[in-house]
C-alpha positions as CSV (number, residue, x, y, z in Angstrom):
1,M,-55.9,20.6,-1.6
2,T,-52.5,20.0,-3.1
3,Q,-49.2,20.6,-1.3
4,R,-48.5,23.5,-3.7
5,N,-51.8,25.2,-2.8
6,D,-51.2,24.6,0.9
7,R,-47.7,26.1,0.6
8,K,-49.0,29.1,-1.3
9,R,-51.0,29.9,1.8
10,G,-47.9,29.3,3.9
11,L,-49.3,26.1,5.4
12,D,-46.9,23.2,5.8
13,L,-48.9,20.0,6.4
14,G,-45.9,18.4,8.0
15,F,-46.8,14.9,9.2
16,L,-50.2,15.1,7.7
17,E,-48.7,15.4,4.2
18,G,-48.1,11.7,3.8
19,L,-51.4,10.4,5.5
20,I,-53.8,9.0,3.0
21,G,-56.6,9.2,5.6
22,F,-56.0,12.9,5.9
23,R,-56.3,13.3,2.2
24,L,-59.4,11.2,2.1
25,R,-60.9,13.4,4.8
26,L,-60.2,16.6,2.8
27,A,-61.7,15.0,-0.3
28,Q,-64.8,13.8,1.7
29,I,-65.4,17.4,3.1
30,A,-65.2,18.9,-0.4
31,L,-67.5,16.2,-1.8
32,F,-70.0,16.5,1.0
33,E,-70.2,20.3,0.7
34,D,-71.0,20.2,-3.0
35,F,-73.4,17.2,-2.5
36,E,-75.2,19.0,0.3
37,R,-75.5,22.2,-1.8
38,A,-77.0,20.2,-4.7
39,L,-79.7,18.7,-2.5
40,R,-80.3,21.6,-0.1
41,P,-83.3,23.0,-2.1
42,F,-85.1,19.7,-1.4
43,D,-84.3,19.6,2.3
44,I,-82.5,16.3,1.7
45,T,-79.2,15.5,3.4
46,P,-76.7,13.0,1.9
47,T,-77.8,10.4,4.5
48,R,-81.5,10.9,3.6
49,F,-80.6,10.6,-0.1
50,G,-78.8,7.3,0.6
51,A,-81.7,6.0,2.5
52,L,-84.2,6.8,-0.2
53,A,-81.9,5.3,-2.9
54,L,-81.4,2.1,-1.0
55,I,-85.1,1.7,-0.2
56,D,-85.9,2.3,-3.8
57,A,-83.4,-0.3,-4.9
58,N,-84.6,-2.8,-2.3
59,P,-88.3,-2.6,-1.7
60,G,-89.2,-4.4,1.5
61,L,-85.8,-3.6,3.0
62,S,-85.9,-3.9,6.8
63,Q,-85.0,-1.0,9.1
64,M,-82.1,-3.0,10.5
65,Q,-80.8,-3.8,7.0
66,L,-81.0,-0.1,6.1
67,A,-79.2,0.9,9.4
68,K,-76.4,-1.5,8.6
69,A,-76.0,-0.3,5.0
70,I,-75.8,3.4,5.9
71,R,-74.0,2.8,9.2
72,L,-76.6,4.4,11.5
73,D,-77.5,3.4,15.0
74,R,-81.1,2.5,15.7
75,S,-82.2,5.8,17.3
76,T,-80.7,7.9,14.5
77,L,-82.3,5.7,11.9
78,V,-85.7,6.0,13.5
79,A,-85.4,9.8,13.5
80,L,-84.4,9.7,9.9
81,L,-87.4,7.5,8.9
82,D,-89.8,9.6,11.0
83,H,-88.7,12.6,9.0
84,L,-89.0,10.8,5.6
85,E,-92.3,9.3,6.6
86,G,-93.6,12.6,7.9
87,R,-92.9,14.1,4.5
88,G,-94.8,11.3,2.8
89,L,-91.7,9.9,1.1
90,V,-91.4,6.5,2.8
91,L,-93.8,3.9,4.2
92,R,-93.1,1.6,7.1
93,R,-95.2,-1.6,7.3
94,P,-94.9,-4.6,9.6
95,S,-93.3,-7.5,7.9
96,A,-95.7,-10.3,6.9
97,T,-93.3,-12.9,8.2
98,D,-92.0,-11.1,11.4
99,K,-94.2,-8.6,13.0
100,R,-91.3,-7.2,15.0
101,T,-89.7,-6.0,11.8
102,N,-90.8,-3.1,9.6
103,E,-90.4,-3.2,5.8
104,L,-89.7,0.0,4.0
105,S,-90.8,1.2,0.6
106,L,-91.0,4.6,-1.2
107,T,-94.3,6.3,-1.8
108,G,-95.2,7.7,-5.2
109,E,-94.0,11.1,-3.9
110,G,-90.8,9.5,-2.7
111,R,-90.1,7.9,-6.1
112,K,-90.8,11.2,-7.8
113,L,-88.5,13.2,-5.5
114,L,-85.8,10.6,-5.8
115,G,-85.9,11.0,-9.6
116,Q,-85.2,14.7,-9.2
117,L,-82.5,14.1,-6.7
118,K,-80.7,11.5,-8.9
119,R,-80.4,14.1,-11.6
120,R,-78.8,16.5,-9.1
121,V,-76.5,13.8,-7.8
122,L,-75.4,12.9,-11.4
123,D,-74.6,16.6,-12.0
124,H,-72.6,16.6,-8.7
125,E,-70.7,13.5,-9.9
126,K,-69.9,15.2,-13.2
127,R,-68.6,18.4,-11.4
128,T,-66.6,16.3,-9.0
129,F,-65.1,13.6,-11.2
130,G,-65.6,15.0,-14.7
131,K,-61.9,15.6,-15.2
132,L,-61.0,12.0,-14.5
133,S,-61.0,9.5,-17.3
134,A,-63.3,6.5,-17.2
135,D,-60.3,4.3,-16.3
136,E,-59.3,6.7,-13.5
137,R,-62.9,6.7,-12.1
138,A,-63.0,2.9,-12.2
139,Q,-59.6,2.6,-10.5
140,L,-60.6,5.1,-7.8
141,A,-63.9,3.2,-7.2
142,R,-62.0,-0.1,-6.9
143,L,-59.4,1.4,-4.4
144,L,-62.2,2.9,-2.3
145,E,-64.1,-0.3,-2.3
146,A,-60.9,-2.2,-1.2
147,V,-60.3,0.2,1.7
148,S,-64.0,0.0,2.7
149,A,-63.9,-3.8,2.6
150,M,-60.8,-3.9,4.8
151,K,-62.3,-1.6,7.3
152,T,-65.6,-3.6,7.4
153,K,-63.6,-6.9,7.9
154,Q,-61.7,-5.3,10.8
155,V,-64.9,-4.2,12.5
156,I,-66.4,-7.6,12.1
157,E,-63.3,-9.4,13.5
158,I,-63.0,-7.2,16.6
């Protein structure tokens, strides 16, 4: 939402107008809604998609590594993996080196579905960021990475 659009509706954002975090939140909501709509026919949420993509890129990934990467607590991750495993998309196997750890991999069905999902996600990216130049997209990605890295460092230091 731009200030002009907000004012057309008679809404003055006041203090919120200058807050980058508020603008990021509005952008996140808009992105999430479109992303969720794109994947809804497959009964896949953005979090489930992220898990599938990370497992595909990192065969043998541990549950703990996945939880940290997508910032889920243990019980939420277990429920997510139960769902994906129940649909025949993910396999959990005890690690050969540490029986307390499960290693994750996609099934053939999981890889097939992920291929379909990736096409939908790329279409979402085009709809969302298609009007930005390649340089603008790269700059936005760098800025978001910098913000994310600062936040991660703060969490670790606390």
